[in-house]
N, C-alpha and C positions, 0 to 999 in steps of 0.2 A: 910472492904473487900479490900485485897490487888489487885492491877491490875497486872496482870501477865507480861505486858511491862515493868513496874517499876522493879519488881525484875529482869528480862532480863539485863534490862539496867546496873545495879550494877554487875551482875553476871559475863555479858560476858568480864569484865576488868580484866586480871589476874592480882594478886599480885604478884611483883617482889621478888622475894627469891635470886636473883644472887649475885655477889661479889660486884656489883655497888651500889646496894640498902643498904648493909651494911655500906658503907663508906658513906652514905649521912649524913647530919647533922640531928639531931632532930629538928624541926621547932621550938619548946618552947626554946631550948637550944641555938639556931642559935639567937634567937631573945632578949635574956636576957642582952648580953652585949651591945645592942643598947639601949633596954627598961630603964633599971634601970638607968644608969647614966642621962638618958633625963628627968625622971622624975621631979627631983629638979630643972630643969633649965629654965622650959618653963614659960610665963607669963598665959597662961591659959590651961586649959583641954585639948579643942580642938586641939591648938596649939601644945601641948606634943603629942596628939594621933597622929596627922597627921604626925609629926617629925618622930615620933617612927614606924609609919607602913611603911612610906617612906624607912628607914634605914632597918627596918626588909627585905621588900620585895627586896632591893637590894640586900642584902646577902641571900636571900632565893633564888633569880634567877641567883645569881653568881655562884652556886653550878650546875655545868653541869648533872650531874646525877639526881637531882631535876627536871632541867629545862624539860628534855628528857625524863620523866617518863609518860606514859598514864594517871594516875592521874591528872597530872597538867595539861596536854593537856584538858583533859575532863573538868576540872573545869575552866580553862581560855577560853575554846571553840578556841583553837588554833591548828594550823597543819603545816606541812611543805609549803603547800601552803598559810598561811595566808598573809604572807607579800612579797610574791615575787611578785615586781614589775610588771613581766611581764604580770601577770595576773589580775592586778587592786588591789583595795584596799579591805581590809579584810570585810566581811559585815558580812554574820553569816554562823556558822558552829555547828554541834553537831551531836549525833547518834541518827539516826533515823532508823525505821524497812521499809525495802521493801521485795517484794515478787516476783518481775518478774526476779530477776537475777539467774543464775546457782547457784551450791552449790560454797561458798566460802571455799577454806580449810584453816584451822585453825591451830595454832601450838598445839592444843590439840583438835582433831577433835572428841574424845570419849565425851568431854565437852559438856552437852547441854546449851541450851540459856536459860533454866529458871532452878528453883528450882527444878520443878518435871514435869514429862513427861505427865503429866494428862492435862497441859495447852495448849490450841490450838495452840499456836504460835510454839510449837516444831513439830505440825503435819504437818502444811499447808504453810511449806517452807518460813516463815518469816523469814528475816534474818538481822542481824544488821549491818549497814554500817555507814560509816562517810560523813555527807553530806556537802560541801562546797559550797557557793553561792558566786558568782562574779559577777561584772556588766555584764558580757556578757553568763554565762552559770552556769548551776548547776550539779556539780561533785559528783559521791558517789564513795567512796573509801573505801578499807576494814578497814583500820584504819589511825590516823592522820599521821603515819609516811610514807604512802603511798604518792607516785606523780604519780603512774598510773591509771587512773580512773577505775573503774569495768564497769561505764554506765556515760552518759553527755547527758545534754540537751543544746543543743547550741540555745541562743534565737534567734527567727526570727520574722517575719511579722506575725502579727495574723490576722484572718479575721476582715472584717469590722464589722461585726455583727453576734451574732448567730442567728441560725434558725428563733427564736421567734421575732427578729427583736429589741432586747433590747440593742443595742450598742455594741462595738467593745468587743470581747470576752477576758477574762482575762487569764493571764498565769497561774494562779496558783486558785485553789479555794476550797472549804471544802468538804468534802464529810463526807455524813450521814451514821453512822456504824449502824448496826442492835443492837450491844451490846454497851449499852450506856457507858461503860467503856473503850470504844477503841475510837481514835480520828485518822482520818484520813484527808489528802488532796489530791489532784491531781494535776502534773504538765503538760499541754498540750501544744506541740509546733510543728508544722509541720504536720507530720502524726502520731506523736507518744503521747501517753499519759501514764505516769506511777502514780502509788498509793503509798503514804508515808505515814507511820503510827508513831505518835509521842505520848509522855507519857499523854499528858494533851490537853484539849481544847484552853486553852491559847497559848500553844506551838503552834498549829496548825494555831491560828489565827496570830502569830508572823511571822511564815514562809510563809503564803500567803500575808501578807502585805510586807514583805521582798522582796521576789519572785517578786510581781508584781510592786514594786518601783524598782527594780534592771532592769526589762525589759523596763522600761520606761524613767529611768533617764537621762536626757541629757547628752553630747550631743549627743550619741549614738541613745538612746530610739530605741534597737533594735526590740522591738515589734510593731512599728507603722513605716509606709511607710516616707520616706523622699520624698526629691524633685526629680522628675521624676516617683516617685514610686519606689525608690531604696531602698534597706534593708541597704545601707549606708548615713551617713549622709555628708555634704558637709564639706572639709576639709581645713584647710588653711585659715579660716576666720581671725585667728590671728597668730602670730609667734609660730607655731605649728611644724615645722620643715618639713612641707610638701614640697617634690620638685620634680623634674621631669627633665628627659632628653631625647630627641630623638635619635633613631639610623634609618639611612637608609640604607636597603641592608643587607644583611646576613653577610657579613665581618665585619661591626662595629658593630652588635648585637650580633655575636658570640664570638667576641673577650671580648668584655665586660662580658657576661655570662660567659666565661670560667675563668675570672679574677676573678669574685665575687665568681665561685665554689671553685677555688683553695685557696680564702680566708675564706671560709666558717670554723665555730668553733663549731657548734651545731646541725644544721639541715639544710636539703634541700628539698624542696617541687618541685616536677615536675610534670606537668600536659599536655599531649597533646594529639592531634588526630591522631597523626603518631609520633614515636619515633625511631630511627635507631642508636642502641649502636655503630657502627661502625663509626658514623659520626664524621669528623675531624672538631672540630671548629677554628683550623688556619690552614693556608695555605702559601707555600706548603707543601703539607701533608708528603713528605718526609723529611722536615726537624722539623715535629712539632709531631711526632709518640705518645707524652704523652698528647696531647690534643683533642685524640680520647675521646667521652663521656665515654664509658666504662673505660677506662684507668683513665678519671679526678676522677670519682665516686668512683672506686676502692681505689686511692688513699686517699680519704677523709673518706671512709668508715674503712680502716686500722687505720685512725687516732681517729675512736671513734665518726664521723660525723653520725648522722642517717640521712639515705635517704629516702624517699618517693614519691614513682612514680604512677601516677594514668593514665591510658592508656584506650582509646577508644576501645571497644571489637566490632569491625567491622562484618558485615554480608559477609561471608568469599566469597560468591557468587557473592557480588556486588563491593567488595573492595579487592584490592591485597596488603594490608600494613601488612597484618602477624603479628597481635598483639601478637600471642600467640609465634611466633620465639624471638620477642622483650622481653617479660617476661621472657621466659626461660634463654636467655642471660644475662638479667640484675640480675635475683636470682643468677646466679652463681658467680656473681661477690664478693659478701660477705653477710656475715647472717646481717648486718647491712643495706643492700637495700631491701626495701619491696615494693613490687608490687601489684597494684589490677587492673583487668581488668573489666569495666564495659560499658554496661549493660548486664546481660544474657537474651539474647532475648525471650526464650521459657516462662521463668518466668515471665518477666515482661512485655511481648506482644511487645516489642518495637523493630520494625525491620526498620524503616525509618529513624529515627532520629540519632543524634549522639552526643557525647560530642567533642564541636570543640573549647574549649579555649586552649590557649598555654601561660603556665605559668611556670616560674622557681621563684621561693622564697627562699633565702639565709637567715637564722639567724633570721626572721621575719625583717631584717634591709633594704634588697633591693629586690624588685621584678620587673619581666619583664614580659610584658604583649604586646599584638600584634599580627602580623599576621603570625610570623615565628614559625614553629615546628623544631624541632632540628631533621631533618630528611634528606634524601637525594634531591637533587636539588635545595635546600633554599640557600645554601652559594652563594654570587655573589658580584660583587663590580660595581661602577658606570660606568664601562665600557662596561658590559654586553656582554661580548664575547660570541661567539657563538661556538668556535672552542677550542680543547685543544688537540693536537698531537703532540709529544707525551705526556701522561697525567703528568701534573704537578699541577694542581689545583683541578682537579676533577677526584677522582680515581673510577676506576670501574662504579657501577652502580650511583653514584653520577653524573657521565655523562648522565644527565636525559632529555628526551623529551616525555612526556606522550601522546604528539599528533603522535608521531611514534610508541611508544610500551610501555607498563607498563611490567615491569618484572614479571614472574609467581612466581620467588622465590626469596627472598631476603638474604638467607644463603651463597652464595658465593658472598659477596659483592665486593670483589675486580675483579671480573670477567666483563668484559664490556657486556652491555646489547645491545647498539647500535654501529654499524661501524663507528669509530669517520673520516673514510676517506670520508665518504659517507653523514653522517646526523649532523646537527647542534645539539648541546644541546638547549634546550629553556630557554632564560636567564630568571633569577625571580627577580622581582620589590617589596620590601616589606618595610614597616615601624615598627619598635618596639620602645619600650619607658622603662624607669628605673623609679621606684618611690621609693622615699624615706618618712620615717616618716609615721602618721597613714594612709596615702592612703596603704603603703604597707602591713600595719595589716589588713585593710579591704580585700586586697585580699587574704592574708592568712587564713582569717576568712572564706572565700568563699571555698577555698580548704579545709579546715578543716570539714566543712559541708558536701562538698562532699565526702571528705574520710571517715568520720564516717558512711554517708549513703551507702558508699558501701561497708565498713568493716561489716555492721550489715548483709547487704544482701548476701555477698559472703562468709563471714569467721567469723559469730558471735561468735564460740567457739574457734579460733584459737589464741593461745596465743601470737604467735610472731608477728602478728598484732595487735598494739595498737589501740584504740581509740586516738585521739588527741584532745587539749582542746587550743582555739584560745586565742593568746596574747592580751592584752591590751595596748593601748600607754600611759598610764598614768605613771610617775614616781614617785615612794613614797621616801620621804624625808630619808635621812640616818639615820642610827642609832647612837646615841650618847653615848658612853662609857666610860672606863676609862683605860684599860691596853694593850689590844692586838691589834695588828697593822694587818691589814690584807691588802696586796697588791696585785692586781691586772693588770698587763698591757697587752693590746692586743696588736696586729701588723696588725690589720685591720683597720677599718675607724673610722670617728669622733666619732660614738655610741659608739666604745670602748674605754673610756677614762682611765688614770691612777686614781685607786681609792684608797685612803689611808682612812682606815676606823679603828677607836678605838672600842674595846669592853671590857667588865669586866670579860675576861676569861684568864686563864694562859696559857702562849706561850706554854706551852707542849701538850696543846690539839689536838686531831687529828682533821681531816678535819669533823668526822662523830660526833664529840662533839660539833659541832657549833650548838647552840641552835635554836629551831624553831622561837625565837622571833627576829633573826638577819634580817633583810631585806636586800634586795641586789640590786644592779642598775641594771638597763633593761641589760647593756653589760656585766654584770659578770653571768657566767654561775654556774649552781646549782651544787657543788659538793658536796654535802650532801651524795652522793651514791658513791661508788668506782665503781661500775659497767659501763662500758661506754656505754652498750646497754640497759639501762633503759629508754624506754619512750622518746626518742630523747634527753635526757642528756649527753652529753658526759664528761669524764673527762678532765678538762681542764688545770690540772698541766702539761703535757707536751707540752701544747703549750707556757707557759709562758717565757720560754727564747729562744724560737725561732724567727730569726730575721725577720723583715718584709720583703715581698716579693718586690722585685725590677723589675720592667718592662723595662730593658733597652733593647733599640735595637726595641722595638716594636711599631706598629703605635698607639697603644693605653696604657694607663697606670691608673691605680686607685691611685688617689693621695689623701691625709689626707685634709680634709676640714679645712677651717679656722675656720669655728663657725657653731653649729648645733643649730638651732633657736628652742626654746622650751617654753612653757606658758601654762596657763592652759586654757580649754577648754571654748568656748565659747557656751551658750544655742542656739539651735535651733533656736529659736525665730528671734535672728537676722539676720539667712539666710532667714528664711521664707519672713519675713517682709520687709527685706530690698532690698537683692538681687535681687527677683523676681519680685519686683516692678517696675511700668512704672517710677515713679520717681526717683528711683535709676539708673535705665537704662539711662534714659535721662541726668543724672548728670554726669554719668561715660561717656557718650558720649561727652559731652560738655566739660568735663576734657580734654580727650583725644584731642579734637581739639585746645583748647584754650590753653593749659599748654604747647606747643610746643615752645623753644627758637630756632625760624630761624636761629639766629646768631652762633649758635651752631650745627646747624644740618650739620651733616659730611656723604653726600650719601655713603662716602667709608668706613663706621665705619664696615660693614660687613666684610671687608678685612682684618682688623686690629685686632678684638676682639680676646681674648684668649677664647678657647674652654677648657670647662671642669674647669671653672675659680670657682666653689664654690664645688672642691672635687669630680666632678665624672670623668666620663671616657673621654679620648680625644685623638684626632688622628689629623693630617695635612691635611685630605683628604675632609674636608666639609661634611663627612657623619655622625658625630657625632655632637648633639647640646651641648649647655652650659647647665650646670644643673641650674635649675633657680627655683626661689620660686613662687608657684602656688596655686591657689584654685583647690583642686582636688576632685572629686566626684566619687567613682566606681560604676559603672553601669553594670547589667548583664541581660541574660534571663534564667530564670530557673522555675522548676515547680516541682510536686510531682515526675515525673519518673526520673528525673535529679538529682535533690537534696534532694527529701524527704520533701519540703516546703509545707504547707497548702495552698500558695497563688501562682499562677502563675504570675513570675515577668516580666515584657517586661519594664523595666526602659530605656534599649538600643534605642527601639522605639520611647519612649515618648521623649528622650532627642534629638534625631535627629530632631524630628517634632518642639520642644521647640526651638532647637538652629536655625533652619530655619526660623521660625515665626518671631524670634528678630533680626536675620540678617539686617544690615543695609547698607552695601554696596555691599558684596562679599561672596561668597559660593565657596569653592575648594573642590572637593570630587575627591577621589580614591578609587575604590572597586572593588573585584573580579567579583562581581554580581551587575547589576542594574535592579530589578525587584519590581515593587511598582504599586500601583493602585490609581485612583482618585476617590471622593467621589463616592459613588453608585457602584462602582465595586466588584460584588460577588466573583468573581474569587481570584482575590488578594486583602488581608486583609490589610496589611501595608499601612501607607499612606505618607511615606515619599514623594511621587510624589504629592498628595496632598497639602501637606505643599510647596514645591517648585511653582507648580501652583499658588496657591494665592500669594505667596509673590512675584513671577515675576509680575502679575497681579497689585497688589498694587502700584510695583514701576512705572509701566505702566501707571496707572490712576495718581500717585501723579508726574508722568513727571520727574522720577528722574533715575540717572544711577545706574544698578544693574545687577551684573554677577553672572552666575554660568556656572561653568567649569567643567565637570565631566570626567575622565580618567577609562577606563575600559578595560580590554582584548580585543583584535582583534576577538577572537575565543574562546570557553570554552576548558579549559587545558584537555580535556579527549580524549582518544584514539580512533580513527576512521576516514578516509576521510567524507567528507561532503556529498559526494554520496553514501558512502558505506551502505550496509543493517544492519550492526550491530552498525552503529552510528546515531541510534534515539535520544540517549540522548544529544548528541552534538547538532542536530536539534531542539529539544524539548528547551533546554535552549536559544539557539539564538529565537527562536519563542516566549517565555516569556520576553525577553528582548527586542527584536524588537517591541511587544506589547507595552510595557511600554514606550517606546521612539519614535517612528514616525509611526507605523501601526495600522489603526484600531481608533475607534471611543475612545478608553480608552487611548491612546497615548497622553503624555504632547504635544508634538510639532503639532499634529493634532489640539488638542484644543487650543493650542496658536495661532495657524496660522490664524485662522478664525480672531482672534482679533488683532495681530500684523502685520501679512502679513510678508514682507520681511524682517521687522525688529526683526524676531525672533532669529536670531542668534546674535543679540546684547545684548539678554539676558542670553539665554542658548545653549551651545554648548557641543559635545561630542569629546574625542579622544582616541588613544591608543597608544602604545609605540613599536618599532620596532628596530631592531639591525641586523649588518650585520660583515662579515668578513671572511677569508681565514680558511679553515677547518684543512690545515696542510700547511707545506711548499709548497707541489707541488699540494695540493689538490684543490677543486674547491672553487670559492666566493659564502657562501651562506647566506641567510638570515633567520630571525624567529620573530616571535612576541616576546616581553618582556612582559611575564607574570605578568599582574598587580595582586597582590596578597594582597596588602595592603589596610586596611579598616579606612581610617581616614577622616575626614571632619575639614576644616579649616574656620573659620568665620571671617570676617573682620580683619584678622591679630591678633585676640586678645584671641580666643577660640579655641579650637582643641578637638576633639573626636577620641581617638584611642583605639582601639582592635581586636577582633577576628570577630566582627559579621559581615556578609555579607549584603548589601541591598536586602533582599528580605524575603518572610514570614518564610522560616525555621529559621532563625537566631533572626528576630525581634517580632516573636509572643509570646516568652516563653516557650511555652506549647510544642516545637519543640525541635531543638539544643540547647543545654547548649552553653551560651556565657560570655565573660566577656569584660568590656572596661572601660576606664575612662574619665570624662569630665574634661580637663585641661584649666582655666581661668588664664589667666596671671597676677601675682600681680608686675612683675618688667616691666617697660615700656622704649622704645626707641624713638627717634624721627624719623618719616618717613612721608608718605603722601598716601592719600585716596582721590580718585576723584580729584586730583589735588589741594586738601587742605592739610595742615598740619595736621598730624594725630599721635595720640600717640598708636603705635603699641605694643605687646607684647612682649618680647624677646623671650620665647618659641615658641609662634605659627609664628611670623615673620621669624625667623631663619630657622623654618622647612620648610616654604611655599619658601623661596629664595633658600635654598639648592635643594628642590626637583623642581624648576624650572630651577635653574643652570644646573641640569643634564638632564633635559629633552631637555632643550634648548640648549644645548650645549655650555653654557657661559665660557668665560674664566676668569681668574681672572681680576678684576679691572671693568668687565663689569655687576656685579650683580646690579650695583645703577639703571641701565635701566629698571630693573622690580619691583624696590621698590616699586610703586604704581600699584596695579594691575587692577583698574579700567579704567584708562585714556587709549584712543584709540592708542596712541603711545607704551604703553605695550599691551593691548588685542588685538590690530589688527596687529600693524606693527610688532609685535614681535612674539607674542603667534601665532595666527592665520596664519600669514604670512609663520612662520617656520614650522608648521604643513603641510600646502598646498605644501610647497616646497618640504619637505621629502616627502610627498607621492608621487609626481609625479616623483621623481628620482626613488623611489623604483618600481613603476610601469614600468616606462622605463626598467628598468635593469632585473626586475625579473618576471614581471606580477603576481606577488604573489596575493593569496587569503588571506583573502577577500578583495575585490576592487568593486568600484562602477560601473564597466563596466560589470559584471556578473550577470545577473537578473534572473536566471533559472539553475534547474541541468543540462539541456540538454548543455547551454552554458557552464557549468563547466566541463561536460565530453569531450567536444570539444576541452576547453582550455587545460585541463589535457592531452588529447592524442597528442594533437599538440606538446606541449612541451616536453613531454617523447620522441615522435619521433624525435625530432629538437635536444636535448640534448644528449638523451639515459637515463638519469638518472636523476630524480628529487625527491623532498620530498613530503610528503603528501600534504602540501598546496603550492608547485610550489615554492620552496624557493632556488633552486640553478640557477646561471647565467651561461650565454655563455661564451665561451672563449672570443670572441669579441662582441661586441654590433654591430648590424647593424642600421644604420641611414641613412636617405637621406639629402644631402647637396648640393643644387643648381643642383639637378638631377642626382648627383653621390651619390653612396654607400660608407658610410663612416663608417669603423671598429674602435671601440673605446674600450679600456680597461676597463671592469667595474668597477675597483679600480678607475679609474681617474674621471668617472662620478658620482660615490658614493662618492668621496673627498668634494662634496658640502653639503652632509649630516650634518646638525647642529644638536647634541644631538641624541634624539630617539624618539621625538615626529613626531605623524601622526595622519592624519584625522580618524575618524571613519567613515566605510563605510555604511552610511544610507540607500543606493540604493542595496546594495548587496543582492540577491535571492529575490528581492522584488516581484516576480512574482510567488512565490513558497510559499505554506501553509506548513510551516517547523513543525507543530503539528503532534505529532505522530499518527499514522492510528490505527486504531482499530484492526488491525492484528499484532500491534507491543505492546510488553509488557508495552512499557514506557506508553502507552496510560491509561492503567489500574492504574497507578500511578505516576498521573502528578503533585500531590503536592509535590513529590520528588524534581522536579526541578524547584520549585519556592518557 
């Protein structure tokens, strides 16, 4: 009996009768001139046969028409994806049958898949596809010559056990068919399961074994969790090219992002909570019209670069970010720009949670993550100016202060929302990060997972929106051949190197004649297809002669790297057994202390070091860090609703708690929110606060110095006065934050005070940022909080966590907002001090902290060495705490601005607001306008002082966080306020 699938397998491959087939050498004739002379010269039959076969195959595969035939592809089990190094090594490929796909158009649709219509496979929608197994995914293609997958399963963490408790689930497993002549297996990952039919039981077993092995092979092992429960393994354990570079505030980050977009060659991924197409990435905006996001993307799209943008689809009644307008505007740019909004609230039932990642990934080569969306209000510098009249830096609605007013429409972007002469903008403080090497690919993999999940949900049958394939970080060795030389030179960065390759093909061959067996380097783009719009593969030929871009006269430049380290992967055991072990941590700590050469320690090294010294971005403002080799691990918060995963991942939460527990001397945190709970707290479920409490208590019991410094916004960045009836959301966030910090039985200060007493602030303290300035040449002097939007934690000047996640349940529990972040552990160390002792500090972490503190404290060049040691009292108390106290006092004298420790109730707030409005005539929602002259009493006389004279004593932007503000009020929403019924939204 002949199995119907066997017949279908042969029948569906067409026999070529075109002109190229006629010109092929007959294999036997091609072999004879090689085999016959060889028969008499070899010493043994096996040697003669071996050499004859080698010569035969070399001659055989040297014929382009033969190599590119479907028959050979099927026989050799190769395709266009087989040896593409960007997707990893070739594992297993062949024709299989699937049922779940829509009808695949063929060259001859009238020809059936079987010899007879009576076979069931012709009638039950089974179709033949080419399956390609790679280390990170299983792709289904229409045929070996396609590069666009019909479907793809991206491997991800599997459940720890099945329902029967029989151990971790398998990625693939055999399926018993009713018909004994049929053989199937299923592949299950995330919330998807597909069934695949093969020709024999042995083939099914081979596929199951190969797929399960691919999902578990180190170092990725995508199907089981890594450290912190992350989907991604630790990178940089050896010289694999893992590098990182930090950026402080919008100007530095946006310049680097603009430069990378301009240098894009193949594809750009963008993912954001909010994206404004009209945002200028360079300022003054009048001098940089081409730096608008839509202009940058249009220029690249016209060059064939494929652009994929994921936007958060907001609940319009709750947020005014108008993603519909952004999508419509972006789609009008060019057909190479694809945009998806997600989630659909009604179909998914997701109304309360958001996609909160901020990602830009260029060519799978460099990725940007952190707190900055590409939207209005985010561009800023270390000066944090409050005014811009006439507009030079912030045009139209980019002059942004959500405390005063949120625009109802974003379409007329050049029209001011605020009256610049009367209201300050709200300065924006943020931290962003660039990653190169394997961590960049891991972030791109996260984007691909989310894109594919959104595509299946929103546009499953839309051909213009393709499924994406995650790239692998391996590099396949060169193909060594004999006559044809391919030269590709890129003007981008170190990953795009001059490649010279020789192949056994005639020089007259066109690009589409390059055989499938010719691998490419990761920096070389796929040029097998002439259409620049196919699946993110752009035609590269028009870039070859293009000179490299030179950033002359700009504050940052993208310089060519000296070298790009590469090496084989290290198995995960090396990390799990060593890096997380107590012995390893103690050894690293001793190394950092004992190996400092005191004679060579230069406290002023910070002032003279070269920024961007390893090929990254650079500037002279101190807002861009060095590009440093690091150990990096990508962490995230995702679940079924946000990424289609079967497991809820909260690796960001786990990383926070683990890093806090292992801290030795010092923790520095900047975050937009600080809402967390102690053990036993049933309302707040994340345990960052518990980890801090335990670590402080351990230091107190051990009688060791330990500092925790936390910088957060002075007020939530939402519209509404603190006493307004419509500002319940502002008060709700204040309630949960004060509940975490200092009010009630569940706050950390309350619990520590009973044990530490007045020494509590030796261990932990809270701060905010504030700025001031004149709104215009003749306008009033105004102040505003500097809105802290960064999401970072620096531990012992050696480890840094950067990402999009806030410290609250929304961001950290995994099943709520989706987030992305990275743990960066330094591999390059510099001489420093910690708690008065010599210390090896990490290059990335130390430079980031010093730059942040220099900005916050207003330190001048040459003064940074004063804060090298963050633990000793001369830094912590005499500089940091003293500066915050002095600045707070001055702002209170000049503005009486809120929040402050003198206003304890809403009644007191109303009285203060009414008093200053009557006295000044106009003030801001948070009392941010100064009098023309400040009245003070001196020796019984009234003295009038210019407010700017008094403010001249302010150093930097650091102020104390007002722990007593509204302490007599219950700020939690009342039962008659809608916020009462959705309290989890605010924490």
